[in-house]
N, C-alpha and C positions, 0 to 999 in steps of 0.2 A: 492550391487550396486556399480558400478564403474563410475567415472566421467572423462570427457575429456574436453579439451579447445575448444572453438568455432573456434580457429585458427589452431588446430592440433588434429586430432582424433587418432593419433598414440600412444600417451602416456596416460595411464590410472592412475587415482588417487582415493584414498579412500574418503569417505565422510568427515572424519576428516581433511584430507589434503586439500580438496577443501574448507571446511568451514573456517578453521583457517588461510589459506593463502589468502582467499578472491578472489584474481585475479590469474589466471594461470601464470606460469613463462614467457610465451610468450606474456602476456598482454591480452589474451583472457578471456572470461567468462566461468566458469564451467557449464556444462550441463550433465544430466544423460545419460548414454549410451542408456537407453530405458526408456520411461515413463511407469510405471507399471499400471496394471489394478486392480480395486477393486475386492475383492472376491465377488462372487455373493450374499452371505448372507449379506455382508456389504452393497453392492449397493442397495439391496432390503429393507434395514433397516435404511436408512438415516433419515427418518422422525421420527423414534422411538428412535434413539440413542441420547445421550447427546452430547454436543459440544466436550468435551474432548475425548469421545469415538470415534467420527468421526475423531478427530485429530490423535488419535493413528492409526486408520485404514489407514488414508491418508499418514502419515509420516513414518510409520514403514518400508515399502518397500524401502524407500530412505536411511534408516540408518541401515538396518538389518546387523547384524554381528558386529556392532560397538557400538550401544546403546542397551542394553538389554531391553526386553519388560517391565520389572518392573520399570526400570529407566525411560523409556519413559513415562510410566503412570504417574510417579511423576512429570516429566518435564511438561507434558501437563496439569495436574491438577493445577500446580502452575502458568503456563504461561497464561492459558485460564480460568481465574477466572471470566470472563465476557462473555457475549454472543454477537451474531450479529443478533438482532431481525429483523424479516420481518414485516414491519409496513405499513399499507395502509395510504396514505396521508390524506384521509378523514375519519379517525377513529372517531367514535362518532357523525358523521353527518348523517342526513337523506338523504344520497345520495348513489347511487349505487357504488360498488367497481369496477369501470370501468377504473380508472386511473392506471398508473404503481404503483406498491408498491415500498417501499424503503428498501434496506438492510442497516440498520443503523450500521455503523462500528466505531462509536465514543463513545462507552460505556466503553472504557478503561481509564487508568489513565491520558493520555494526549489528550483524546477526538479526536483521529484520527485513521484511519485504520492501521497505521503502528505500533500501539501497539501490534498487534497480532504477527507479525514477530519479532519485536525487543525483546519482552519479552521471546519468545521461544529461540531466538538466544543467549541472555545473559545467560540463564540457561544451554543451550547446550554447550557453550564455557566453562563455569565453570566446567562442567562435563568432557569434552574432555581434559581440561588442568589440571586436578587434579594431584597434585604432581609436576607440572612443576616448575623449578627454575627461568627461565627467564620471566619477566613480559611481558604481551601482550599489544601492543598499537593499539587501534582501530582508523582508520581514516574514517571519514564520510563527504561526501558532501551533503548538503541539500538545497532544495528550500523552506523549511518551516517545514513541519510536521515530516519528517524523523528524523531531529536533535533532536526534543523534545522527540520523542518516544525512540530513542536510548539512550539519556541522562537518561531518567527515567529508562529504562530497565537495564542499566549497572551501575547505580549509586550505589556506595558502594560495587560493586562486587570485591572481593579480587583478586589481581594479574592482574587486567585489568584496563588500563586507556584509556580514549576516548578523541580524538580531533575532533571537529566538525567545518567544514568550511561552511559558509553561505554568500550569496551575501549581502554586506552592503547596508542597506536602502531598501532592496527588500523583507523583511519579515515583518509580522505584529509585533506590540509591544508584544503581548502575545506570539507569536512564539519565539521571541528573548528571552523572559524571560524563556520559557521552554528550549531553547537551552543553554542559557548562565547563568542561574540563580541558578544552583545547587551547583557549586563549587566541592570541593573534588577531586575525580578522573576524573571529567569532565571538559575539557577546551574548549574554543570557540574562533574561529578566524573569524573576519568580513573581508571578501575579497572585495577589491575595484574592483568588476567586476560582471559578471553574474553567474548564477548557472552552466552554461556550463564551465565557467572558473574554478569554484571550483571543478567540476567533473574531468576536465582535470588535475588539479594539483594533485588530489588524485591518479588518474591513473598513473601519472608520478612518484609519490612518490614510488609506488609499483615496479617500474622498475629502481629506482635509486640505484646504486650499494652501495654508501656510507651508505644510510639508511638501505638497506638490510643487510649489514654487522654488523651494530651496534644496530639495533632494530628488535624485532619480531613484524611485522606489519600484520594487517588484516583489513577487511572492514566490515561495517554494512549497507551499501547501499543495494538496491535491486540487485546490482551486485553480492552480496554474496548469494550463493545458499541456505544457511541455513536460510536466511530471506525470500527468495522467496517461498520455499516449504510450510511452514505453512500458507501462505496466500491462498493457494488452499483450505484450510479447510473450510473457511466460504462460498466459492462458493458451495461446495458440501452440506454443512449443509442447506443453504438457498434454494438450488435447490430442495432438498427433500421436504421442506415445500411448495415451490412455485408450484411444480408439483401437490401437493395435493390441492392447492388453499387455504391453511390454513395460518393464520396470527398470529402475537404475539401482546400482549398488549403493550401499551406505557411503556417505561422504565423511570427511573429517569431523564435521559439526553435527552429524546425525546423532540425536540424543537417545542412545540405546544402551542398555546394560551390556557388559562384555559377553555375558553368556548368551545373549540373544542376538548378537551381531552375526551377520551372514552376508552372502552374496545373492542379490536378487536380479542382477543384470541378465536380461534374456528370458527371465521367467515371466509368467503371465499371472494376472489377477482377474477376478471377476468371473462371471459365468455367462456373459452375453456371447452368442454365436449366431450369425456373424456379429462382429463388434459394432456396437451402436455408438453414436455421439455421447460424450461424457457429460454428467451433471456435476458442476462444481458447487461445493458448499463453502461460502465465503464469510468468515467472521467479519462483521460490519459495524463501523462506528460512524465515520464521516461519509461513507459510501463512495469514496473515490476508487477503491480497489474493485468494488463490484461494478462500478460504471465502466472501468477499463475492461472488465470481463465482457460486459455487454457490447463494447466496441469490437472485441475479438469475435464474438458470436456474429455480429452484424457484418463483419468483414468476410465471413465464410468459414471460420474455424469449426471443426466438428464438435460443437457444443450443443447439448440438448436443452440446457437451461441452468438455473442457479437456485440454490437455497441461500437466502439472506439470513444469516444467523446473528442475532443480536443478544445482548444481555437484557436486563430489565428496562434499559433505555430503548424501547421498542417502537419508536415513532413510525418507521417505515413498515414493519410488519402490520401495525394497526392500520396504516393507510392502505396496504394491499388488501386487507380484509374488508375495510369499510368504504374505501374510496374517498375518505375525508382526511386531509393532511393537517395534523395539529402538532406544532412543536411544543416542547415542554422543557422544564428545567432538568438538567442532567442529574442523575443520581450515581454516587460512587459505588463501584463494584470491584471485585478482584481482577476482572478483565478491563483494566482502567483505560486502555487505549481506545476502547469502544464506548466510553462514557460520554455520549454525545446525544443531546436532546433535540438539536436543530441541525441535522446533517447538511452541510453545504452542497454536496454533490447531488442531493435530491433535485435541486434546481436544474441541473443538467439532464437528469433522468426524465423529469417531467417535460422538458423542452423537446427531447427526442421522441418520447413515447407517451401515449395516453395511459390511463389507468388499466384499461382492458388489455392493452399490449404488454404492459409491465406484468400483469397477472399471468399472462401466458408464458412469460420468460422466467419469472421469479416466484418462489414460495417463501414467505416470511415466517421465521420461527424465533421465539425468544426463549432464553435459558436463564435459570436462576443461579446464584452463586453456589447453593447447595448441590445442584445438579452438576455444576462445573467441577466442584471438588470431587464428587463421586466418580465422574468420568476420568479424571486424572488418576484416581486410585485404581479403577478397574483396568484401564489400559496399561498401567504400569504392572499390575499384578498378573494380567493375562499375557502380556506380550513383552514386558521389559522395556517399553518405550515411554519416554517422558514427554507428555504434552504440556505446553504452556497453557495458561488460562484461556487465551483466545482460541487456540487450536482445540481446546477441550469444549468450548462453546460450539465450535463448528461440528465436532464429532458428536456431541449430544444432539444437536439439531438434526443430524442425519438419522440418528436412532429414533427421533420423534417424528420422522417423515418416512414411514415404512413403505409407501406406495411408489417409490422411485424406480423406474425401469432402467436397466442397463447399469453401467459402471459409475461409481461415485468417487470423486476426489475431493478431499478436504484441504483447503489452503491453510498450511501451517505457517502462520505469518511471522512468528518470532521464536527465538530459541528459548527453551524453558529456563535456562540459567539467567535470563534477564528478569525473571520473576521468581527468583530462588526462595524468597521468604514464603511465598504461597505454595510453590511446588514442593519444596523440601520438607515442609510441615506434613506433607502427605506421603512422599516417596522416600525421604531421606536425601542425601547429597546427590545433586545432579551433575552430569559431566559438563565441563566448562570448556568451550572451544577457545582457540588461540586469540580470536578477535576480542572476546570478552575479557580474557585475562589481561590483555593489554590495556583496555579501558579502565579496569578496576584499579589500576595503579595511578590514576589521575586524581586531582583534587578539583572539586566543583567550585567555581567562583561565579556567583550570580548576584545581581542587585534586585532587591525586593521593591515592588511598586504596587500601589492600590489599583483597583479596577477604575481607571480614570484615563481618558485619552490625553489629557493635558500632561500627565506624568510620563506617558509614552512619548509624547511630542517633545517634552523637555529633554528626555534622555537622547532621543535621536538627533536633536539639534545641537547637543552639547558634546557629542562624540564623533 
């Protein structure tokens, strides 16, 4: 597989070149020359294969010739030591399984969907840089969960250091402890600006001549193709389950009241017969997660399409409606990981598909904070299930899109305990999984810098 920049299709790069450099030399994002298709035997076996097996089938075509199959097997086994269960919201209740099911993506070490990509990326980088003499510096901009997942994934990895930029005062206390509480080879910078400012500073650093001459830089945001590709895995895995209508049992981290907990394994949800491809509703900010879903769809996973659920930062829903793409300054909301006015991965989406094609695959819906709060309240009262603000945006978007045929799955991207201040003001105390209890015991240590590339440059060259 060869990769090229979204700004220039004339120069091809290998997977290792694209992954380790993060951003293309011209400032574009790397995309594969072609999105591969699943082998028919694999496509027909998504329900029966384990998550690591689906990961191997999904990732192998993107890395073929650079990561041997036996090595990829080990990488996937280590990275994906947790699952993405498909859980009905009303598990254990004497009610029909007519509501959307939830794809719980928070059973990893930092209780957020970004664990999948970050853990695979860290292990992949370690393999690709085996024997390298020059240390690698990872730069990351985060609006919340990316930073914690990257910090955990790369913590202690020899020959790699990580610098994470996050908007000061715009992440939760827990997120800050996950970002800035590990120390060691992980450093954190609290930027006096928005996530878009952090993202712009990281992009500028990759094109800064002085930094390029003195440091080996790479990224771990969803702008990095090696973090994006593994996120396609859980869409394919869950789509196989959803098409069959089969659900999983609650996991340790499933956020449900004790009285509502039950066993859903083997039970069915939805009313489609025969089962049709599933529609995923994806809470969306930087649009990396949804782009990964589009990759899974294009590979042949049984997916009918997507609902792109945003908060009031609705750049992409507006584009889908009008055909005109206009970035804007992001506005703060209670679903803060989605406070993105200029989503980076739109560049990838627009390179692969035109406006008409995207409209066929995606419906865009935006949700207000008041609607988000009301959904958290209703789902808790009706089903004893705690939604985080981002999952609540997704759930609300489904309710605002009544004409979807077939089964619908909402991507629950983060555990509600990560947003306890918002959720507990509505529901009362939320259950706290072991991974979050561990992080809460840390002390955040970050250096504050202004929105200024020179400040970032000075920090990187001095550490």
